[in-house]
PALO-378862 format. One line per field, with one value per residue: residue in three letters; x, y, z of N, C-alpha, C in turn. Coordinates in steps of 0.02 Angstrom, whole numbers. Each point is the difference from the previous one (the first is absolute). Layout:
rest: (ALA|...)
n.u: (X|...)
n.v: (Y|...)
n.w: (Z|...)
ca.u: (X|...)
ca.v: (Y|...)
ca.w: (Z|...)
c.u: (X|...)
c.v: (Y|...)
c.w: (Z|...)
end
This chain:
rest: (MET|ASN|THR|TYR|HIS|VAL|LEU|GLU|LEU|VAL|GLY|GLU|GLY|SER|TYR|GLY|ARG|VAL|PHE|LYS|GLY|ARG|LYS|MET|TYR|SER|GLY|GLN|VAL|VAL|ALA|LEU|LYS|PHE|ILE|ASN|LYS|VAL|GLY|ARG|SER|GLU|LYS|GLU|LEU|GLN|ASN|LEU|LYS|ARG|GLU|ILE|GLU|ILE|MET|ARG|GLY|LEU|GLN|HIS|PRO|ASN|ILE|ILE|LYS|LEU|PHE|ASP|SER|PHE|GLU|THR|LYS|THR|GLU|ILE|VAL|ILE|VAL|THR|GLU|TYR|ALA|GLU|GLY|GLN|LEU|TYR|GLN|VAL|LEU|GLU|ASP|ASP|GLY|LYS|LEU|PRO|GLU|THR|GLN|VAL|ARG|GLU|ILE|ALA|CYS|GLN|LEU|ALA|SER|ALA|LEU|TYR|TYR|LEU|HIS|SER|HIS|ARG|ILE|LEU|HIS|ARG|ASP|MET|LYS|PRO|GLN|ASN|VAL|LEU|LEU|MET|LYS|ASP|GLY|THR|VAL|LYS|LEU|CYS|ASP|PHE|GLY|PHE|ALA|ARG|ALA|MET|SER|PHE|SER|THR|PHE|VAL|LEU|THR|SER|ILE|LYS|GLY|THR|PRO|LEU|TYR|MET|CYS|PRO|GLU|LEU|ILE|GLN|GLU|LYS|PRO|TYR|ASP|HIS|THR|ALA|ASP|LEU|TRP|SER|LEU|GLY|CYS|ILE|LEU|TYR|GLU|LEU|HIS|THR|GLY|ALA|PRO|PRO|PHE|TYR|THR|GLN|SER|ILE|PHE|GLN|LEU|LEU|ASN|HIS|ILE|VAL|ALA|ASP|PRO|VAL|PRO|TRP|PRO|ASP|THR|MET|SER|ASP|ASP|CYS|LEU|SER|PHE|LEU|LYS|GLY|LEU|LEU|ARG|LYS|ASP|PRO|GLN|LYS|ARG|LEU|SER|TRP|SER|ASP|LEU|LEU|ARG|HIS|PRO|PHE|VAL|ALA|ASP|GLY|ILE|LEU|VAL|ILE|PRO|ALA|ASP|PRO|SER|VAL|PRO|ARG|PRO|LEU|THR|GLU|ALA|PRO|SER|PRO|ASP|ALA|LEU|ALA|LEU|LYS|HIS|LEU|GLN|ALA|ALA|THR|LYS|SER|ALA|LEU|THR|PRO|GLY|GLU|SER|ALA|LEU|LEU|ARG|LYS|TYR|ARG|GLU|GLU|GLU|GLN|ARG|ARG|ASP|ARG|GLU|LYS|ALA|ALA|ALA|GLY|GLY|GLY|ALA|LYS|ALA|LYS|LYS|ASP|GLY|VAL|GLU|ASN|GLY|ARG|ARG|PRO|HIS|ARG|ALA|GLY|ALA|ALA|ARG|SER|MET|ALA|PRO|SER|THR|ASP|VAL|SER|VAL|VAL|SER|ASN|PRO|ALA|SER|GLU|ARG|LEU|THR|SER|LYS|SER|HIS|ALA|PHE|VAL|ARG|VAL|LYS|PRO|ARG|GLY|GLN|ILE|SER|ARG|ASP|TYR|GLU|ARG|GLU|PHE|PRO|SER|THR|LYS|VAL|ARG|ILE|SER|LYS|GLY|ALA|GLN|PRO|GLN|GLN|ARG|GLN|GLN|ASP|PHE|LYS|ALA|ARG|SER|GLY|CYS|GLY|GLN|GLY|LEU|LEU|GLY|GLY|THR|GLY|PRO|SER|ILE|GLU|SER|ILE|GLN|ALA|ILE|GLN|GLY|ALA|ILE|LYS|PRO|HIS|HIS|HIS|HIS|ALA|SER|ASN)
n.u: (41|66|-34|-50|-31|-27|-47|-43|-39|-9|17|-44|20|-31|16|-15|50|-29|60|-12|47|62|29|47|16|-66|-37|26|-66|-5|-25|1|5|-21|18|-45|55|-5|-17|46|-39|33|-61|-25|51|-8|-67|13|44|-47|-46|43|13|-67|-15|47|-27|-49|11|-54|-9|-36|55|-32|48|34|15|-29|31|-16|33|-41|11|-36|34|-39|50|-52|39|-54|-19|-5|-58|-17|-23|-64|0|0|41|35|-9|19|45|22|-3|21|35|22|-23|18|-23|-57|7|15|-49|-41|28|-5|-61|-17|32|-29|-59|12|26|-51|-44|37|-7|-55|-23|-44|-38|-56|10|-14|1|-49|-12|21|-32|63|-4|50|40|40|-38|64|-24|-8|17|-37|22|57|-46|-35|52|5|63|-21|13|56|-11|-17|-56|-28|-44|-9|47|-49|18|-11|-38|-54|-4|63|-33|42|-42|56|21|-58|5|55|-3|46|41|7|47|-44|10|62|-6|-33|43|47|-35|-4|64|15|-38|26|59|-23|-27|50|-2|13|25|12|-61|0|-52|12|50|-44|-45|45|23|-63|-10|57|-20|-63|2|-31|55|-30|-8|27|-41|37|20|60|-1|54|-27|-59|32|37|-51|-35|57|1|-65|35|-55|7|45|-15|-57|31|8|36|61|11|-61|14|64|-33|-35|-45|-30|51|-11|64|-39|18|31|38|19|51|-24|11|55|13|-55|-7|-25|15|-43|38|32|-21|-27|55|-6|63|12|-35|30|57|-17|-23|55|36|-34|4|63|8|-32|32|39|-37|-29|-54|-43|23|55|20|-29|26|56|-7|-10|42|41|-16|5|54|19|-18|30|51|-4|-8|49|26|-34|53|37|47|4|15|58|15|50|-35|-47|-25|19|-32|-17|7|63|-19|48|62|-5|-63|25|47|-51|-20|50|11|36|-5|17|5|-12|8|7|-25|9|13|-51|29|1|-57|12|42|-32|61|-13|-3|62|-43|-31|-43|12|-49|-43|5|-43|-32|-30|9|-13|52|16|23|-50|42|-49|9|20|10|27|-42|61|-28|45|33|-57|-7|-19|-27|-45|62|15|49|19|48|55|-25|-53|52|39|-64|-62|11|57|44|38|7|-64|-24|11|-50|-48|29|-40|57|27|-58|-5|65|-20|-59|-12|48|-39|60|0|-3|57|-5|44|-56|35|9)
n.v: (-61|-7|-32|-4|57|-13|15|-49|-18|-44|-53|-36|-60|-58|16|62|41|53|19|64|-10|17|-16|-15|64|-8|18|-62|6|-38|-61|5|-65|5|-61|-10|-28|32|-63|8|-37|-57|-25|40|-15|-64|9|34|-45|-43|37|6|-65|-9|44|-33|-47|39|19|35|50|-55|-17|-2|43|-57|43|-27|-48|-2|-37|6|-4|55|31|0|34|29|17|37|9|64|-30|45|-52|-14|-42|-42|44|4|-66|-6|45|-28|-62|36|-22|55|-17|63|11|-31|31|58|-13|-14|51|35|-20|6|58|11|-19|35|46|-5|-2|49|10|-24|61|-32|54|-19|65|2|61|45|-39|-38|56|21|62|16|47|-27|-43|-19|-52|-27|-59|-20|-21|-30|7|3|38|-27|-16|-10|-61|-20|-46|59|-27|-33|39|-20|29|6|49|54|44|-29|64|-19|-52|-35|-17|-12|55|32|-27|26|31|-36|46|50|33|-31|-31|22|-23|-52|-3|7|-44|-34|13|-10|-54|-12|13|-36|-50|-5|-60|-53|-45|-29|5|-28|-26|-57|-26|-43|48|38|-53|-15|64|1|-58|18|60|28|31|42|13|56|49|11|-62|22|-7|39|41|-1|4|46|28|-4|21|44|13|-37|-35|-15|-21|-53|34|9|65|-22|-7|-40|-25|-7|-13|-34|-10|29|-31|-42|-3|-16|-27|-61|8|-20|-29|-5|-60|-19|-4|15|34|-65|-7|62|18|48|-57|-13|-51|-34|-37|-12|65|13|-51|22|61|-24|-36|52|38|-49|-9|66|4|-56|43|40|-60|14|20|60|-4|48|-26|-60|31|42|-54|-37|53|8|-65|3|55|-32|-54|38|27|-60|-23|57|-32|15|7|30|44|-59|12|5|-36|28|-19|60|7|-27|63|9|11|59|-17|15|46|-1|-7|48|27|-37|32|-67|8|-64|-44|-63|27|23|-4|17|65|3|38|-18|-52|27|14|42|58|19|1|56|-22|-15|-40|9|-63|7|-9|-63|-21|-57|32|41|-61|-3|-16|-36|-43|-46|-12|-50|-47|-25|46|41|21|8|47|-35|10|-12|61|-43|6|1|-33|36|54|-47|3|-63|36|-6|38|-7|15|-54|32|-31|-42|-13|14|53|58|13|27|59|41|33|-61|-21|59|-10|-62|18|-35|-31|-48|-24|28|-57|3|-64|-21|-30|-50|-50)
n.w: (0|-2|-48|44|-15|59|-45|-15|49|-48|35|34|16|-3|-63|16|-18|-27|-19|-5|-45|13|-56|44|5|-2|-52|-6|-14|54|-9|67|-11|62|-17|47|25|58|11|-48|-37|-1|-14|46|39|-17|6|56|18|-19|31|50|-5|-7|49|32|-37|23|-62|17|-43|-14|34|58|15|8|49|55|33|65|45|53|65|-3|-49|-53|-27|-30|-50|-14|-62|10|-1|-45|-33|-4|-50|50|28|-57|-6|64|-18|-57|24|-50|-52|-30|-59|-8|62|-15|-59|30|44|-51|-32|56|15|-63|4|60|-24|-55|39|43|-48|-23|66|-29|13|39|-7|-29|2|-64|27|2|54|-50|-17|2|22|-40|25|-46|35|6|-34|61|-23|52|58|14|49|-56|-16|-59|14|-63|18|-29|48|28|-23|51|33|62|36|44|-40|38|-31|28|16|6|22|-38|-50|-35|31|-9|-60|28|-57|-31|20|-43|-35|-39|59|-7|-61|25|51|-47|-36|57|11|-63|4|59|-26|-51|34|45|-30|39|-42|59|25|60|31|-29|34|25|5|31|33|11|15|34|24|12|27|-51|-20|42|-64|23|-17|55|-16|-17|-66|1|46|-31|-57|29|34|-55|-28|51|-8|-41|10|-63|44|-37|12|59|1|-50|25|-51|11|64|-14|-46|55|-40|50|-6|-65|0|46|-18|58|-51|56|-42|-13|62|-37|64|-16|13|-59|-17|47|-21|-7|-61|34|1|-54|15|11|-55|-27|28|-22|-57|0|18|-44|-45|18|3|-58|-11|33|-38|1|-36|46|-14|38|-42|-54|17|19|-52|-38|36|-3|-64|-10|37|-32|-57|25|18|-61|-29|39|-19|-47|-38|56|37|-46|-25|27|-63|29|49|-45|-1|-62|-51|10|-64|23|25|44|-19|46|-20|-60|2|34|-52|-29|-4|54|6|-30|13|50|48|52|58|-7|64|19|58|-42|-15|-62|27|-4|-17|-64|-36|9|48|-41|49|13|-45|52|-16|-46|-5|-50|52|22|40|-61|50|-11|-19|-44|43|-41|61|39|30|16|59|4|45|32|-63|-13|-43|49|23|-57|23|-29|3|34|-11|20|33|-35|6|15|35|0|-38|34|-64|11|-32|27|41|-37|-3|34|19|11|27|29|15|18|23|-55|37|-23|12|-61|-34|-31|19|-42|-11|23|-41)
ca.u: (-41|43|-3|-64|-34|-71|-34|-64|-38|-57|-47|22|-48|24|64|53|-11|24|22|29|70|43|67|47|43|-36|-69|-43|-50|-12|-44|36|-50|27|-47|16|13|-26|-68|-13|17|56|-27|-11|65|27|-38|24|67|-9|-26|57|45|-30|3|69|22|-43|21|-46|-28|-69|-3|28|70|29|66|43|-33|47|-33|25|-21|-73|-36|26|-9|-5|4|-27|-23|-57|-51|-39|-71|-24|-54|-61|-27|-24|-64|-47|-19|-26|-49|26|49|-9|32|70|39|-3|49|68|11|5|67|51|-9|20|74|25|-16|43|65|-5|-12|62|44|-37|-28|-71|-15|-54|-45|-11|-61|16|36|70|27|18|11|53|-19|-5|-53|21|-34|46|-30|32|-25|19|-8|-26|35|32|49|-10|61|3|-41|-69|-39|-64|-6|-67|-17|-50|27|-30|-56|-56|-26|47|24|-21|-44|33|26|-58|-20|56|34|68|1|66|7|-59|-40|17|-30|-71|-3|12|-63|-47|21|-14|-73|-21|21|-41|-72|-13|-19|31|-43|-51|-11|-63|-5|41|57|-21|-32|51|42|-41|-8|64|9|-54|-38|38|17|-45|41|-34|4|40|69|18|6|66|-1|-44|34|56|-24|-30|55|27|-50|-28|-1|47|67|35|-25|19|53|69|42|15|-60|-12|46|-20|-69|-3|-14|63|55|54|-1|26|72|22|71|19|4|66|18|10|-66|-26|-72|-40|-72|-22|11|-39|41|17|-45|18|-20|-73|-22|13|-49|-65|5|1|-67|-45|17|-22|-73|-26|5|-53|-63|-61|-5|61|-4|-19|-72|-34|3|-46|-68|-20|-10|-62|-54|-5|-32|-70|-34|-4|-51|-66|-13|-15|-68|-4|-2|36|32|66|54|38|70|16|-25|-71|-44|36|1|65|17|-6|65|53|15|-45|23|65|-5|-10|56|43|64|48|-5|-59|-36|-32|31|-20|34|-43|-3|58|57|-12|41|-24|30|36|10|-39|32|-25|-73|-24|-36|-70|-28|-32|-38|36|33|61|47|64|1|71|16|-13|-48|21|-46|-50|-42|20|22|1|54|-23|-13|-21|-70|-16|-49|27|62|14|67|55|55|20|-29|64|20|-44|-55|-10|54|44|53|48|-34|16|-44|-61|6|-25|-52|32|27|-55|-20|51|6|-59|6|70|28|55|-4|59|3|50|-20|-11|28|-5)
ca.v: (61|59|26|34|40|-15|65|-3|-62|8|-56|-54|-55|-57|-24|48|71|29|68|39|13|31|-26|50|34|7|20|-56|-20|-72|-31|-46|-45|-41|-56|-40|-71|-33|-22|-20|-69|-8|5|71|31|-24|33|68|0|-15|61|45|-23|15|71|22|-7|37|68|24|64|-6|-47|34|-20|-19|28|-33|-39|-28|-29|5|-59|-3|29|5|70|5|69|4|65|29|18|59|-11|-68|-1|-15|61|43|-26|15|70|22|-47|-30|44|8|-54|17|-21|-74|-25|10|-49|-66|-7|-7|-65|-52|2|-36|-71|-29|-11|-57|-61|-16|-32|-58|16|17|42|-37|40|65|35|71|11|-16|45|62|57|45|71|21|-37|-66|-55|-50|-61|-20|-58|-63|-53|-61|-10|-66|-7|-67|-33|-17|-59|11|33|22|-1|-19|30|54|63|58|34|-22|47|5|-69|-27|-58|-64|-5|-14|-70|-41|-28|28|66|26|72|35|20|70|41|7|49|65|19|20|66|51|4|38|69|31|0|15|-61|-60|-33|-39|24|-25|-2|-50|-26|-58|26|35|-49|-31|49|4|-62|-17|55|45|66|52|52|64|30|61|-13|4|-66|-27|-20|-58|-57|-17|-31|-65|-47|-19|-31|-62|-51|-53|31|-10|49|67|30|-20|60|28|36|56|55|32|23|73|37|12|-2|48|28|-48|-6|-69|-9|-65|-54|-21|-63|-55|-26|-45|-2|55|-10|48|-29|-60|-59|-46|-58|-47|30|0|-69|-12|41|-35|-60|21|24|-58|-38|37|4|-64|-2|41|-11|25|70|24|11|70|4|-41|34|56|-27|-26|56|33|-44|5|64|-5|-40|41|52|-33|-18|61|19|59|61|56|-16|-29|24|-53|16|68|48|12|-22|-26|45|19|65|58|30|-50|-15|-51|-66|-16|-12|-72|-38|-32|32|-45|-72|-38|-4|-5|28|69|39|41|70|37|-14|25|57|64|56|49|61|2|-42|-68|-2|-56|-52|0|-66|-26|-62|-62|3|39|-30|-23|-70|-13|-70|-39|-53|-65|-26|-45|32|67|-2|63|-5|-7|62|53|22|20|53|63|15|67|5|7|35|-32|48|31|65|57|-3|-65|-21|-51|25|39|53|67|25|29|68|56|37|46|-39|-21|58|14|-56|-6|32|7|-65|13|-41|-31|4|-49|-42|-69|-49|-68)
ca.w: (0|-3|-68|-12|50|8|2|35|-3|-45|8|43|6|37|-28|11|-10|-62|9|-54|18|-50|-1|23|-48|-64|9|-20|49|-4|50|43|28|54|4|59|-8|60|-8|-69|-14|-47|-68|-14|-10|-64|-54|-4|-30|-71|-31|-4|-52|-65|-12|-6|-70|-46|-16|-52|21|22|56|60|5|64|6|49|52|48|58|68|37|8|-57|-68|-23|-73|-24|-68|-22|36|-49|19|-6|-13|-49|37|31|-54|-20|54|-3|-65|-26|-61|-33|-72|-38|-15|58|2|-48|27|53|-33|-30|52|33|-48|-2|60|-7|-52|31|45|-38|-37|49|25|66|2|57|32|42|-35|20|9|62|-10|-51|32|-44|22|-3|-70|-32|-22|32|27|26|63|37|-31|50|-31|-63|-8|-52|-26|-22|-71|-14|24|-52|28|73|24|65|-6|25|-31|30|-41|-50|-56|-10|-65|7|8|68|42|-12|20|-58|-8|-32|-17|5|-24|58|13|-53|20|54|-31|-32|53|25|-51|-4|59|-10|-52|16|70|35|-30|-49|35|68|28|73|35|-37|-39|-60|-39|-35|-52|-54|-36|-39|-47|-30|-45|26|-25|-33|-7|-67|6|-18|-70|-30|17|70|6|-29|43|61|-18|-10|65|43|-28|52|-21|1|-64|-48|20|-39|11|6|-66|-22|46|-15|-63|2|-9|62|36|-48|9|67|49|4|-6|15|-28|48|22|-35|48|20|-52|-14|29|-9|-49|-66|-14|15|-55|-2|54|63|2|15|71|38|-2|41|70|17|3|61|59|-3|24|73|29|-35|31|21|31|72|11|-9|51|64|5|-7|66|45|-18|21|73|16|-18|52|61|-12|3|70|36|-16|-44|39|-30|-64|10|-43|-34|-12|19|-50|15|-54|-58|-57|-27|29|-44|-4|7|70|26|-23|28|72|8|-29|49|-5|-32|-8|16|62|66|58|11|51|42|-22|23|-43|-67|-18|24|-35|41|-39|-62|-51|6|-2|40|-36|21|11|-60|10|-12|-65|7|46|-25|-21|5|1|-60|12|-26|-50|29|50|21|69|35|49|69|35|-45|4|-68|-3|27|-35|-25|-28|47|-32|-62|-45|-7|22|-13|-49|-29|-44|27|43|-39|-37|24|51|-25|-25|39|-34|-47|-55|-43|-39|-50|-47|-42|-65|-20|-17|-47|-60|-27|-73|-20|-56|20|-47|24)
c.u: (42|-4|-61|-21|-73|-37|-65|-32|-61|-49|27|-55|32|67|57|-20|30|17|16|71|37|69|49|43|-32|-70|-49|-47|-18|-54|41|-51|33|-50|21|13|-31|-74|-19|22|59|-24|-11|66|31|-36|23|68|-4|-25|57|46|-28|8|72|25|-40|24|-42|-33|-72|-9|34|68|19|72|46|-42|54|-39|34|-23|-75|-39|35|-17|3|1|-22|-12|-59|-50|-42|-75|-16|-60|-67|-31|-26|-69|-53|-25|-38|-52|24|45|-17|38|72|45|-1|53|71|16|6|70|52|-7|19|76|29|-13|43|69|-1|-5|61|52|-34|-26|-74|-12|-54|-42|-6|-67|18|39|74|32|12|14|54|-23|-8|-53|20|-34|52|-40|38|-33|13|-5|-26|33|34|49|-2|66|-6|-48|-73|-37|-67|3|-71|-19|-45|27|-37|-57|-61|-26|43|27|-29|-42|36|29|-56|-21|55|32|71|-3|72|0|-61|-49|14|-32|-75|-6|13|-63|-52|16|-19|-75|-26|20|-46|-73|-16|-20|35|-48|-57|-4|-67|5|52|57|-21|-34|50|42|-38|-10|64|9|-50|-30|43|15|-49|41|-40|7|42|72|11|8|67|2|-42|33|57|-24|-34|54|31|-49|-37|5|46|70|38|-22|14|56|67|42|15|-60|-13|44|-19|-70|-3|-13|64|60|49|2|30|76|20|75|19|10|73|16|7|-67|-27|-75|-38|-73|-29|8|-43|44|15|-49|14|-22|-76|-27|11|-49|-68|2|-1|-69|-50|12|-26|-76|-31|0|-57|-66|-58|5|65|-10|-24|-76|-37|-1|-53|-72|-24|-12|-66|-61|-10|-35|-74|-39|-9|-53|-70|-19|-18|-69|-6|-6|35|36|72|50|35|70|16|-25|-75|-46|42|2|71|17|-7|66|52|10|-44|21|66|-3|-14|60|42|70|56|-22|-58|-2|36|32|-14|43|-51|4|62|60|-11|43|-31|39|34|12|-43|30|-22|-76|-24|-38|-71|-23|-39|-39|41|36|66|52|65|-4|72|19|-14|-50|27|-53|-56|-45|28|19|0|52|-28|-8|-24|-73|-21|-48|28|60|3|73|52|60|36|-35|49|0|-46|-51|-5|54|41|54|48|-34|21|-48|-61|8|-24|-55|30|27|-54|-21|50|2|-59|9|71|32|51|-4|67|-3|56|-27|-7|28|-8|66)
c.v: (63|34|45|42|-22|66|-1|-69|11|-58|-52|-53|-59|-26|49|71|22|74|32|18|34|-30|55|26|4|23|-55|-19|-73|-20|-51|-44|-48|-55|-46|-73|-40|-19|-20|-72|-4|7|73|35|-22|32|72|3|-17|61|51|-20|12|73|25|-3|40|71|25|64|-4|-53|34|-29|-17|27|-41|-43|-28|-22|21|-63|-8|23|-12|70|1|73|1|72|23|24|58|-12|-71|3|-13|63|49|-23|12|72|18|-47|-36|52|8|-54|15|-21|-76|-29|7|-50|-70|-11|-13|-67|-57|-2|-39|-75|-33|-15|-61|-65|-19|-31|-60|11|18|42|-30|41|71|29|73|15|-11|39|68|54|44|72|23|-39|-68|-54|-52|-60|-21|-64|-65|-58|-65|-15|-69|3|-72|-29|-16|-56|8|41|28|-6|-20|32|60|62|57|28|-14|49|2|-69|-29|-63|-66|-9|-17|-73|-49|-38|28|66|21|76|38|17|72|46|9|54|70|25|24|70|54|10|44|74|37|9|19|-60|-59|-33|-39|22|-28|-7|-45|-23|-58|23|35|-50|-34|48|3|-60|-4|58|42|66|51|58|64|27|64|-10|10|-71|-32|-25|-62|-63|-24|-37|-67|-52|-24|-40|-57|-55|-59|31|-8|50|72|27|-30|63|31|40|61|59|37|30|76|39|17|3|58|31|-45|-3|-73|-2|-69|-53|-16|-66|-60|-30|-45|6|58|-8|49|-26|-63|-61|-41|-58|-49|28|1|-69|-16|39|-35|-63|18|24|-57|-40|35|6|-64|-5|38|-10|32|73|21|12|70|8|-39|35|54|-21|-25|56|36|-43|3|65|-1|-39|41|55|-29|-17|61|27|63|64|57|-22|-24|31|-59|25|73|53|7|-24|-19|47|14|70|56|37|-52|-19|-55|-70|-18|-12|-73|-41|-33|27|-43|-72|-37|-27|4|34|75|34|33|72|39|-9|25|62|65|56|47|65|-2|-43|-72|1|-61|-50|-2|-71|-23|-63|-60|1|37|-34|-21|-74|-22|-74|-34|-55|-66|-28|-42|33|69|-4|70|-6|1|67|57|16|25|60|67|25|73|3|4|28|-41|36|56|74|56|-16|-67|-23|-54|32|45|51|67|21|33|73|52|35|47|-38|-20|59|16|-52|-4|39|5|-67|10|-44|-31|6|-45|-42|-72|-46|-69|-22)
c.w: (0|-68|-11|60|1|10|39|-8|-45|4|46|5|35|-26|13|-16|-67|12|-67|20|-56|5|18|-58|-70|15|-15|58|-10|49|37|36|49|14|58|-19|57|-11|-70|-9|-49|-72|-19|-14|-66|-58|-9|-34|-74|-37|-10|-58|-70|-17|-12|-72|-50|-9|-58|24|24|54|59|14|71|2|44|46|46|61|64|36|0|-61|-66|-24|-76|-20|-73|-20|43|-52|25|-2|-18|-47|34|28|-52|-23|53|-5|-64|-29|-63|-34|-74|-38|-17|58|7|-47|27|54|-30|-28|54|37|-47|-6|58|-7|-53|29|46|-39|-42|45|34|72|-9|63|45|51|-29|22|14|63|-7|-57|33|-53|30|-10|-72|-39|-26|41|22|27|62|27|-38|48|-28|-67|-1|-59|-24|-26|-75|-17|23|-53|26|76|19|66|-9|34|-35|39|-43|-52|-63|-20|-64|9|12|70|49|-6|19|-59|-2|-38|-14|5|-24|57|19|-52|13|54|-26|-33|51|27|-50|-10|57|-6|-47|23|72|41|-32|-49|32|72|24|75|33|-44|-44|-65|-46|-41|-56|-60|-42|-46|-57|-39|-48|35|-27|-29|-7|-71|1|-20|-75|-27|19|72|10|-26|45|62|-14|-11|65|41|-34|53|-16|-3|-66|-53|21|-44|17|6|-67|-26|44|-18|-63|2|-3|64|37|-46|11|70|53|-5|-1|12|-26|54|17|-34|47|23|-55|-7|33|-18|-51|-72|-8|14|-62|0|57|68|7|16|73|44|2|43|74|23|8|64|62|2|28|75|34|-38|37|20|36|74|16|-6|53|67|6|-14|67|50|-15|20|76|20|-17|52|63|-8|4|71|41|-17|-42|37|-36|-63|11|-48|-30|-13|14|-48|10|-55|-60|-59|-23|26|-50|-5|17|72|27|-20|33|74|14|-21|53|-8|-26|7|31|71|65|59|8|52|46|-22|20|-44|-71|-13|26|-33|49|-37|-62|-54|4|2|38|-43|27|16|-61|17|-18|-67|6|44|-34|-17|-4|-6|-66|19|-27|-47|31|51|16|73|29|56|70|33|-44|10|-68|-3|23|-40|-22|-19|54|-36|-52|-56|-9|12|-19|-53|-34|-46|34|42|-38|-44|28|56|-31|-19|50|-40|-53|-60|-49|-44|-55|-55|-47|-65|-25|-16|-56|-61|-18|-76|-25|-57|24|-53|29|31)
end
């Protein structure tokens, strides 16, 4: 810590504290994150170290930068860029964005994803809460807590990771998935930016998941033809029919706007390139083998179907008294503004463990935005569902799950995300999304 000045506390929670800091002998402002090791399981610490290692190798203008990390006897200290704002908060304030800004954000997020996929890394938790905005309007992707660096021999994944509002159909169905799951999530984010609401929204997680799997996306008549075509290409339910990277880069909605950094020659089989016939055959074989392990209804759908049936029985037993709340939502109407939909968004992955209220994130300055209490759809989803049954960790309280500090360093971001935005920063950032003018190439 002899290298940094600690300026002010901007957030704290059960995992630790986040400070705004400055590197000594320079004007560089950073986020300093002190993460408690005491009371953390070995698995949690290993996951954190894996997240750090993934971020350490990432160098891209649209990905939050990790400057440093070190350990003391009781804490892990992470030093990252200090973000001035958050896309989530801009949407909360404005409801939706003009299509010109949607396009600029699309180009920058696609640039970040292209870089990750060219290095065989899947993000697996793309959502507005994990998109930060710098003072000049540059978009930064953060929170790599669920990211996966795929080995040369791994073609598909099966673990359930993500946030239901932004989760692709094949993942919900527990089918093997690949990098196109991130492209679906990108489509959901852009749809929400344009319309003010996610593509699918309803009272309960079970209904939400079924809508994502079975229902067509409702398309508004306010989109330009290019935007509509682009989002339709990202939000195809069949992952094999989604936009490939080569088609995405040439699409008129983002043409010449995506920064393409040449793939590292040391990375075999980048996900941004079409697989060879041999690799494609191996991918199909791997997918077929893993699909055979999860026959019938997925664990995710079964879990929430059973929960909904239980609530219906309880409501019937109560004799139809006071109107029952479903999943913490008062009614099933589609939200009239973005905030209503996002207030239901789960903060990360698939299920469980709650923090007492005293451990929830608290605000110490305007640079940190308090996490609002949310319903069940907004709960932290942190567990992979095994193919045979859903396991709830011992002592967990599924009905009380709120965001803990694995919700990381502010506003539902991961441990390595940036800090939350100040009111002044949001005002400065609105309408200042920085455009890119890079030539897209294959």
